C-alpha positions in Angstrom: 59.7 97.5 28.2 56.7 99.8 28.7 56.7 100.9 25.1 56.8 97.3 23.8 53.8 96.4 26.0 51.8 99.4 24.7 52.7 98.5 21.1 51.6 94.9 21.6 48.3 96.0 23.1 47.7 98.5 20.3 48.4 95.7 17.7 45.9 93.4 19.5 43.2 96.0 19.4 43.8 96.7 15.7 43.8 93.0 14.9 40.5 92.6 16.8 38.9 95.4 14.7 40.2 93.9 11.4 38.6 90.6 12.4 35.3 92.3 13.1 35.6 91.6 16.8 35.6 93.9 19.8 37.8 94.4 22.7 36.2 93.0 25.9 37.1 94.6 29.2 37.4 91.9 31.9 36.6 92.7 35.5 39.2 91.6 37.9 37.9 89.9 41.0 39.7 90.5 44.3 39.6 88.4 47.4 38.3 89.4 50.8 39.9 92.5 52.3 42.8 91.6 54.6 42.0 91.4 58.3 44.6 92.0 60.9 44.3 90.0 64.1 46.6 89.6 67.2 48.4 86.3 67.4 51.2 86.7 69.9 51.2 83.7 72.4 48.0 82.0 71.1 49.9 79.2 69.2 52.0 78.4 72.3 49.0 78.4 74.6 47.1 76.1 72.2 50.0 73.7 72.1 50.2 73.5 75.9 46.4 73.0 76.1 46.7 70.1 73.6 49.7 68.5 75.5 47.7 68.7 78.7 44.6 67.5 77.0 42.5 70.2 78.8 39.6 70.0 76.4 39.6 66.2 76.5 39.6 66.0 80.3 36.9 68.6 80.6 34.7 67.0 77.9 35.1 63.5 79.5 34.0 65.0 82.9 31.3 67.3 81.4 30.0 66.0 78.1 27.6 68.0 75.9 25.1 67.0 73.2 26.4 66.4 69.7 24.5 69.3 68.3 26.4 71.9 70.3 28.5 74.4 68.4 31.4 73.9 70.8 32.1 71.5 73.7 32.7 72.8 77.3 36.4 71.8 76.9 36.8 74.0 73.8 35.2 76.9 75.6 37.4 76.5 78.7 40.6 76.3 76.5 39.6 79.6 74.8 38.9 81.1 78.3 42.4 80.0 79.5 43.9 81.7 76.4 42.0 84.9 77.2 43.3 84.9 80.8 46.9 84.3 79.6 46.8 87.0 76.9 44.3 89.8 77.5 42.0 89.1 80.5 38.6 90.6 79.9 35.1 90.4 81.6 33.0 87.5 80.3 30.8 89.9 78.3 33.8 91.1 76.3 35.4 87.7 75.6 33.6 87.5 72.3 35.1 90.8 71.2 38.5 89.6 72.3 38.1 86.5 70.1 37.3 88.7 67.1 40.3 90.9 67.6 42.6 87.9 68.2 43.2 84.9 66.0 41.1 82.6 68.1 39.2 81.1 65.2 42.3 80.3 63.3 44.2 78.8 66.2 41.4 77.1 68.2 39.0 76.5 65.4 36.3 78.3 67.4 34.0 81.0 66.0 34.0 84.2 68.1 30.2 84.3 68.4 30.3 81.0 70.2 32.2 82.7 73.1 29.3 84.8 74.3 28.9 85.3 78.0 25.9 82.9 78.2 27.9 80.1 76.6 30.9 80.7 78.8 28.7 80.8 81.9 27.1 77.4 81.0 30.6 75.9 80.6 31.7 77.3 84.0 28.5 76.0 85.6 29.1 72.5 84.1 32.8 72.5 85.3 32.2 73.7 88.8 30.9 70.4 90.4 33.8 68.5 88.7 36.5 71.1 89.3 38.6 69.1 91.8 38.8 66.1 89.5 39.6 68.2 86.4 42.3 70.2 88.1 43.9 67.1 89.6 43.8 65.3 86.3 45.4 68.2 84.5 48.1 68.5 87.2 48.9 64.8 87.0 49.1 65.1 83.2 51.4 68.1 83.4 53.7 66.2 85.9 53.9 63.2 83.6 54.2 65.2 80.3 56.9 67.6 81.5 58.7 65.4 84.0 58.0 67.7 87.0 59.7 66.4 90.1 57.2 66.5 93.0 59.5 65.0 95.6 59.7 68.4 97.3 56.6 70.6 97.6 56.2 74.1 99.2 52.8 74.9 100.7 51.4 78.1 102.1 48.2 80.1 102.5 47.4 83.7 101.7 44.4 85.9 102.2 42.5 88.2 99.7 40.8 91.1 101.3 37.4 92.1 99.8 35.3 95.3 99.6 31.5 95.5 99.5 28.7 93.5 101.1 28.2 89.7 100.8 24.7 89.0 102.2 23.4 86.4 99.8 25.9 83.5 99.8 25.3 80.2 98.1 25.6 77.0 100.1 28.8 75.0 99.7 30.9 77.9 98.6 33.6 79.7 100.6 32.4 82.6 102.8 34.0 86.0 103.1 34.7 86.5 106.8 36.7 88.6 109.2 40.0 87.0 110.3 43.7 87.7 110.4 44.5 88.8 106.8 48.1 89.0 105.6 47.7 92.6 104.5 46.8 93.6 108.1 43.4 94.9 107.2 41.2 93.2 109.9 38.4 95.7 109.1 37.8 94.0 105.7 36.1 90.7 104.9 38.5 88.2 103.3 38.8 84.8 101.7 41.9 82.6 101.8 43.7 80.5 99.2 46.1 77.6 99.8 48.7 76.9 97.2 51.3 74.2 96.9 54.1 74.3 94.3 56.8 71.9 93.3 60.3 73.0 94.1 61.1 72.0 90.6 60.4 75.2 88.7 57.7 76.5 91.1 55.1 74.5 89.2 51.6 74.8 91.0 50.3 71.3 91.8 47.5 71.9 94.2 45.2 74.7 95.4 42.2 75.2 97.6 39.9 78.1 98.6 39.0 78.7 102.2 36.6 80.9 104.3 38.1 84.1 105.5 38.2 82.9 109.1 39.6 79.4 108.5 42.6 78.6 110.7 45.7 77.9 108.8 46.9 75.2 111.2 43.8 73.1 110.5 44.4 73.1 106.7 47.8 71.4 106.8 46.6 67.8 107.0 44.0 68.0 104.2 46.7 69.6 102.0 49.2 66.9 102.9 46.7 64.1 102.1 45.9 65.7 98.7 49.5 66.1 97.9 50.4 62.6 99.0 47.7 61.3 96.6 49.1 63.4 93.8 52.7 62.2 94.5 51.6 58.6 94.3 54.0 56.0 95.6 56.9 58.5 95.8 57.9 60.0 99.1 57.8 63.7 99.2 59.1 66.5 101.4 56.5 69.1 102.5 58.0 72.6 103.3 55.8 75.1 105.1 55.9 77.9 107.7 55.5 77.7 111.4 51.7 77.0 111.1 52.8 73.5 109.9 53.9 72.6 113.5 51.1 71.4 115.7 50.5 68.1 117.5 47.7 67.0 115.2 49.7 68.0 112.1 52.9 66.2 113.2 51.0 63.1 114.3 49.3 62.9 110.8 52.5 63.5 108.9 54.4 60.9 110.9 51.6 58.4 110.4 51.6 59.1 106.7 55.4 58.9 106.6 55.7 62.3 105.1 58.9 64.2 105.6 58.6 67.9 106.4 60.6 71.1 107.2 59.2 74.0 109.1 60.4 76.6 111.6 59.2 76.0 115.1 57.5 79.0 116.6 58.4 80.5 120.0 55.5 78.5 121.5 57.7 75.4 121.2 61.2 76.7 121.2 61.6 79.6 123.7 64.3 82.2 123.8 66.0 80.3 126.7 66.4 77.2 124.5 67.9 79.2 121.7 70.2 81.1 124.1 71.5 77.8 125.4 72.6 76.6 122.0 76.4 76.5 121.5 77.6 78.5 118.5 80.9 76.6 118.4 79.2 73.2 118.5 77.2 74.1 115.4 78.7 72.9 112.1 79.2 75.5 109.3 77.4 74.6 106.1 78.2 75.5 102.5 74.9 77.2 101.8 74.1 80.4 99.9 70.6 81.9 100.1 69.1 83.0 96.8 68.9 86.6 98.0 72.7 86.5 98.5 73.6 84.7 95.2 74.8 87.9 93.5 76.6 89.4 96.6 80.3 89.2 97.3 81.5 86.4 99.6 82.0 88.8 102.6 78.5 90.2 102.2 76.7 86.9 102.1 75.0 85.4 105.2 76.6 82.3 106.7 74.9 79.4 108.4 75.6 76.8 111.0 73.6 73.8 111.8 73.1 71.7 114.9 70.9 68.6 115.1 69.1 67.3 118.2 65.8 65.8 119.3 63.2 67.7 121.2 60.0 66.6 122.8 57.2 69.1 122.3 
C-alpha cells in the first residue's frame, strides 16, 4: 500500500514537471491545542440548579442592569457549584473556573467570577436571603415531592477563635454561652436547622448569637415551618429544649403536633420509678443503630400513655 502511494505521488510530480507546472507545498492548519478541564459533577449540579430555578429566583429578587456580563443569579449558581465540588476562597474562584468546565456547563466566562463580582452578588443577595432560601426550598419540595409532614429541628453551636470587636449591626454576634463542644472559653455562634424526615432534606435554617437560648428559638422556628408546610399538618420533632410552657402553648394554639423528651425538670425520677413495666405495651420497633444486629442484641421498647399536667 505504501509503495503504491509513493508511486502515485512520483507520477504526479513528473506530470506536473511535464506540464510546466510546479509542485506546491500546502500548509496544514491545525485547530486550537486541546485543553483538559475537570467536569465531574458539574452537569449534575447545573441540572439541579435549573430545576430549582436558583438563577431565576435570585435575579427576580436582585435584578441587575442589562449591560452586566452576568446576572447575580448566574454568579450564585457558579458559587454553589464551587462549594459542591472544590470549595476555594473567593479570590481563587476565578482560577477554579478556568481549571473546571464552568464556561462550557454554565456559559459563564471564568474572568467574570473574580472576587469583586462575587462580593457584589453576595451583597445584593444578603438583604433578600430569607425570601430566596424559602422560595428555593418551596421549589425543591414541589419539584421533588418531598414530604414535609414530619420535620426534625435542632440547634448546634460553632466555636470561634480570634477577636470580633467591630461587628456590623443586624448581624449575629459571637458570644460566650453553652457550646455543644464544651468549650465555654471560646466565643461561639449558633445555627438552627430543620430537615424533613423524608430523606433528611434541609427545609429551614437560621443563625443565632452565641448566647441565644435554645428554648426561646422553638416558636419562631415552628412558625416558619408552619408557613412552609402550608395547609398541611406537620409533626415537629425536637429535643428536651422543645418543652416549655410558652412553647407548648404556642404549638397547641397553632395545632402543631410535636414529639420531644421531657427533661427531669418536668418528669422526676420518682415519676419514672412509679411506672409499671408490666403495664407498658411492647412495640415492634427497631432503632436504626440496631438494624444490623441480631434479634437478641437489639434493644426492645415498651410504651405507656397517660396525661400529665406540667
